C-alpha positions in Angstrom: -111.8 87.5 -7.6 -114.7 85.2 -6.9 -115.6 87.0 -3.7 -115.4 90.4 -5.3 -117.4 89.3 -8.3 -120.1 87.7 -6.2 -120.5 90.7 -3.9 -120.9 93.1 -6.8 -123.4 90.8 -8.5 -125.4 90.3 -5.4 -125.5 94.0 -4.7 -126.9 94.7 -8.1 -129.4 91.8 -8.1 -130.8 92.1 -4.6 -134.5 92.9 -4.8 -137.6 93.1 -2.7 -135.9 94.8 0.2 -133.9 91.8 1.3 -130.2 92.2 2.1 -127.4 90.8 0.0 -126.3 87.6 1.7 -123.3 88.1 3.9 -120.0 86.2 3.4 -121.1 84.6 0.1 -117.7 83.2 -0.9 -117.1 81.8 2.6 -120.5 80.1 2.6 -119.7 78.5 -0.8 -116.4 77.3 0.4 -117.9 75.9 3.6 -120.4 73.7 1.7 -118.5 73.0 -1.6 -121.9 72.6 -3.2 -122.2 70.3 -6.2 -124.8 68.2 -8.1 -126.3 65.6 -5.9 -125.6 67.4 -2.6 -128.6 68.6 -0.5 -128.2 71.7 1.7 -130.9 73.0 4.1 -131.0 76.8 4.4 -132.7 77.0 7.8 -133.1 80.8 7.6 -134.1 81.3 4.0 -134.9 85.1 4.1 -134.8 86.6 0.7 -133.1 83.5 -0.8 -129.7 85.0 -1.4 -127.6 82.2 0.1 -129.9 79.6 -1.4 -129.5 81.1 -4.8 -125.7 80.8 -4.5 -125.9 77.2 -3.5 -128.3 76.3 -6.3 -126.2 78.1 -8.9 -123.3 76.0 -7.7 -125.2 72.8 -8.4 -126.6 71.8 -5.0 -130.3 71.1 -4.2 -131.7 73.3 -1.5 -134.6 73.1 1.0 -135.4 76.6 2.3 -137.0 77.0 5.7 -138.4 80.2 7.2 -141.1 81.2 9.6 -141.9 84.4 7.8 -144.6 84.0 5.1 -143.3 87.1 3.3 -139.8 85.5 3.0 -141.2 82.2 1.8 -143.3 84.0 -0.9 -140.4 86.2 -2.1 -137.8 83.4 -2.2 -140.2 81.0 -3.9 -140.7 83.5 -6.7 -137.0 84.4 -6.9 -135.9 80.8 -7.1 -138.7 79.3 -9.2 -136.3 79.0 -12.1 -134.5 76.1 -10.3 -137.7 73.9 -10.4 -137.7 70.9 -8.2 -134.1 71.5 -7.0 -135.5 74.1 -4.6 -138.2 73.5 -2.1 -139.5 76.1 0.4 -141.2 75.2 3.7 -142.7 77.7 6.1 -141.5 76.7 9.6 -139.3 77.8 12.4 -135.8 76.4 12.0 -136.3 74.6 15.3 -138.8 72.4 13.4 -136.3 71.4 10.7 -136.4 67.7 11.8 -140.2 67.6 11.3 -139.8 69.4 8.0 -137.3 66.9 6.6 -139.5 64.0 7.8 -142.5 65.5 6.1 -140.6 65.7 2.9 -139.3 62.1 3.2 -135.7 63.3 3.5 -133.2 61.5 5.7 -129.7 62.8 6.2 -128.6 65.9 4.4 -125.2 67.3 3.4 -125.4 70.6 5.0 -127.3 73.1 7.2 -126.9 76.9 7.0 -128.2 79.3 9.7 -127.9 83.0 9.0 -129.2 84.4 12.3 -130.9 87.6 13.2 -133.4 89.9 11.5 -133.6 90.5 7.8 -133.2 93.9 6.2 -136.7 93.5 4.7 -138.2 93.0 8.2 -136.3 96.0 9.5 -137.4 98.2 6.6 -141.1 97.2 6.8 -142.6 99.6 9.4 -145.7 97.5 10.1 -143.4 94.7 11.3 -142.3 96.9 14.2 -138.6 95.8 14.3 -137.0 99.2 14.0 -137.3 102.7 15.5 -136.2 104.2 12.2 -139.9 104.2 11.3 -143.0 104.6 13.3 -145.0 101.3 13.3 -146.8 99.0 15.7 -144.6 97.5 18.4 -144.7 94.0 17.1 -141.3 92.3 16.3 -142.7 88.8 15.5 -140.8 87.0 12.8 -143.7 84.7 12.6 -146.8 87.0 12.6 -148.9 84.1 14.1 -147.0 84.1 17.4 -149.3 85.0 20.2 -147.1 87.6 22.1 -145.9 90.9 20.6 -143.2 93.3 21.8 -146.0 95.6 23.0 -147.4 92.8 25.1 -144.0 92.3 26.8 -143.4 96.0 27.4 -146.9 96.7 28.7 -147.5 93.6 30.9 -144.1 92.3 32.2 -143.0 93.3 35.7 -140.1 95.8 36.2 -137.9 92.9 37.3 -138.8 90.8 34.2 -138.0 93.7 31.9 -134.8 94.5 33.7 -133.6 90.9 33.3 -134.6 90.8 29.7 -132.8 94.0 28.8 -129.7 92.9 30.8 -129.5 89.3 29.5 -130.6 89.7 25.9 -129.6 93.3 25.3 -126.5 93.6 27.6 -127.9 97.0 28.5 -126.0 98.6 31.4 -129.0 100.9 32.2 -131.5 98.0 32.3 -132.9 98.7 35.7 -133.5 102.4 35.2 -135.0 101.8 31.8 -137.3 99.1 33.1 -138.5 101.1 36.0 -139.2 104.2 33.9 -141.1 102.1 31.3 -143.3 100.6 33.9 -144.1 104.1 35.4 -144.8 105.6 32.0 -147.0 102.7 30.7 -149.4 103.3 33.7 -150.2 106.6 32.1 -150.2 105.5 28.5 -149.3 102.1 27.1 -146.5 101.8 24.6 -148.0 100.9 21.2 -145.5 102.0 18.6 -141.8 101.7 17.9 -141.2 105.5 18.2 -143.1 105.7 21.5 -140.8 103.0 23.0 -137.7 104.6 21.5 -138.7 108.0 23.0 -139.4 106.3 26.3 -135.9 104.9 26.5 -134.4 108.1 25.4 -136.0 109.9 28.4 -133.9 107.7 30.6 -130.7 107.5 28.5 -130.1 110.6 26.5 -128.8 110.1 23.0 -125.1 110.5 22.5 -123.2 109.7 19.4 -124.5 107.6 16.4 -126.0 104.7 18.4 -129.5 105.3 19.6 -130.0 104.4 23.3 -132.9 102.1 22.5 -130.8 99.8 20.3 -130.1 97.2 22.9 -133.6 97.4 24.3 -135.1 96.6 20.8 -132.6 93.7 20.4 -133.6 92.3 23.8 -137.3 92.5 23.0 -136.9 90.9 19.6 -135.0 88.0 21.1 -137.6 87.5 23.8 -140.6 87.7 21.4 -139.1 85.1 19.1 -137.4 83.0 21.7 -134.3 83.2 19.5 -131.6 82.0 21.9 -133.7 79.2 23.3 -134.6 77.9 19.9 -131.0 78.3 18.7 -129.7 76.1 21.5 -132.3 73.4 20.9 -131.7 73.4 17.2 -128.0 73.2 17.3 -128.2 70.3 19.6 -130.4 68.4 17.2 -128.8 69.1 13.8 -125.9 66.7 14.2 -128.2 63.8 14.1 -129.6 65.0 10.7 -126.2 65.4 9.0 -124.6 62.8 6.7 -121.0 61.8 7.6 -118.9 64.6 6.2 -121.8 66.9 6.2 -121.3 70.5 7.4 -123.1 72.9 9.7 -122.4 76.6 9.1 -123.8 79.3 11.4 -123.6 83.1 10.8 -124.0 85.2 13.9 -124.3 88.9 14.4 -124.0 89.5 18.1 -122.1 88.1 21.0 -125.0 86.2 22.7 -125.7 84.0 19.8 -122.1 83.6 18.8 -121.2 82.4 22.3 -123.9 79.7 22.1 -122.5 78.5 18.7 -118.9 78.7 19.8 -119.4 76.7 23.0 -121.5 74.0 21.4 -119.0 73.6 18.6 -116.2 73.4 21.1 -118.0 70.9 23.3 -118.9 68.6 20.4 -115.4 68.7 18.7 -113.2 67.7 21.6 -112.2 64.1 21.2 -111.3 63.3 24.8 -112.1 64.5 28.3 -109.8 64.5 31.2 -110.3 65.1 34.9 -107.8 64.9 37.8 -109.7 62.1 39.5 -109.7 59.9 36.3 -106.8 57.5 35.8 -106.8 58.3 32.0 -108.6 60.5 29.5 -112.0 59.3 28.4 -113.8 59.5 25.1 -116.1 62.5 24.8 -119.5 61.1 24.0 -120.6 64.4 22.5 -117.7 64.5 20.0 -119.5 64.4 16.6 -117.8 67.3 14.8 -114.5 68.4 13.5 -114.1 72.2 13.6 -113.2 73.7 10.2 -112.9 77.3 11.5 -110.7 78.0 14.5 -111.4 81.7 14.6 -114.7 82.6 12.8 -114.6 83.9 9.3 -115.4 87.6 8.9 -116.1 89.8 6.0 -113.3 91.5 4.2 -112.9 95.3 3.8 -114.6 95.3 0.4 -117.7 93.4 1.5 -118.0 95.5 4.6 -117.9 98.6 2.4 -120.6 97.4 0.1 -122.7 95.6 2.6 -122.8 97.3 6.1 -124.7 94.3 7.6 -121.6 92.1 7.1 -119.5 94.2 9.5 -120.7 92.2 12.6 -121.1 88.8 10.8 -119.1 85.8 12.0 -119.2 82.4 10.3 -118.3 79.2 12.2 -118.3 75.8 10.4 -118.0 72.2 11.6 -118.0 68.9 9.8 -119.8 65.8 10.9 -117.4 63.0 11.8 -117.9 59.8 9.9 -117.9 57.4 12.8 -117.8 57.2 16.5 -115.3 55.3 18.7 -111.6 55.2 17.9 -112.1 56.6 14.4 -114.0 59.6 15.8 -111.2 60.2 18.3 -108.6 60.3 15.5 -110.8 62.6 13.3 -111.6 64.9 16.2 -107.9 65.7 16.7 -107.5 66.8 13.1 
C-alpha cells in the first residue's frame, strides 16, 4: 500500500520536467529516516528522493553539480527550512562539502546515478537525439570538454575504445572510423548530426536507435562518471556513522558492476588463500550487505515510471567496529 500510494502521489506531483524518484518505498526502507538522522542525497536532481526523506523526518543535504537541479530542488524543498541544505558540487567532492558545512559523520548516503529526465528533455543540454541540440552532454556546464570536442578531436582508436568500454557497442570500430572520416568534411555539432552519422554505419532496426550506446559512452566520458563513482564509493565509508547506510541506484551494467564488486569486497569478513595457514581478517571489511540481490521496481512502478525498469538498488550498512566485532558482524 505504501509503495503504490507513493508512486501515485509522486507521479501527480512531479514538476519542472524532473522524473519521479525510482524505488521510493525501497529507498525509505533502506534508510529508515527519522528525526535526528542526517542523509546526504549525493545526486539531488529534482529533489524527489530528498523530499521523501524529509517528509519521513530526516534532515537532508542535497548535492548536485547541475545548477538547474540545485535551483529547482531548493525551491521545491524550501518548505523544510533549515532541515534541507543544497550544495552545488560533484558527488566526488562530498567530503569537502561536509567539511565546509561543519558536518562530521552522517547516517546515510544516497546515489541515484545516471542522467535526469530534465537533462534528457532539455534540447540545449545535448544529452538526447530525440531533439536537435548542441552536442554537449555536460552535467556541470562549466566542464571544459563537451561531447562535440570528443567526437571531433579524439583519434579513431580513442573513440573505438570509448564506445566499446563505456557503451558496450559491438560496432565500435566501424562507427569510430566512419565518424573520423565524416568529421573531416564537416564537424559534428548537434545531437541529430551525430545520431545520423551513427545510423549511416548501423541502420536502424527495431525500437532501439543505433546511436543509443554511442550517446551513453560519450556522456560517461564527458562527465568521467565511472572514474568518479569508483573514487567516491571508496571514500564514503569513512564518512558514515556506525550503522549508517549507503544506497546506490544504478541503471546500466557498467556502474552496477562497480558497485557490486566494491560492496562485495568491503563486506567479506575474512580472506583465505591456499598458501596461508589460516584465514585472515579482511582489512577492507567495513560493511554488512543488506541486499543480496539488488532491489528492482515492481510491475506497477515500472508501468507508471518507465525509467524504473532498469533501476537496481544495492544497500550496505557501516559496521560499528573493526577487529573481532567486525568479523562477527560481517558474517551476518
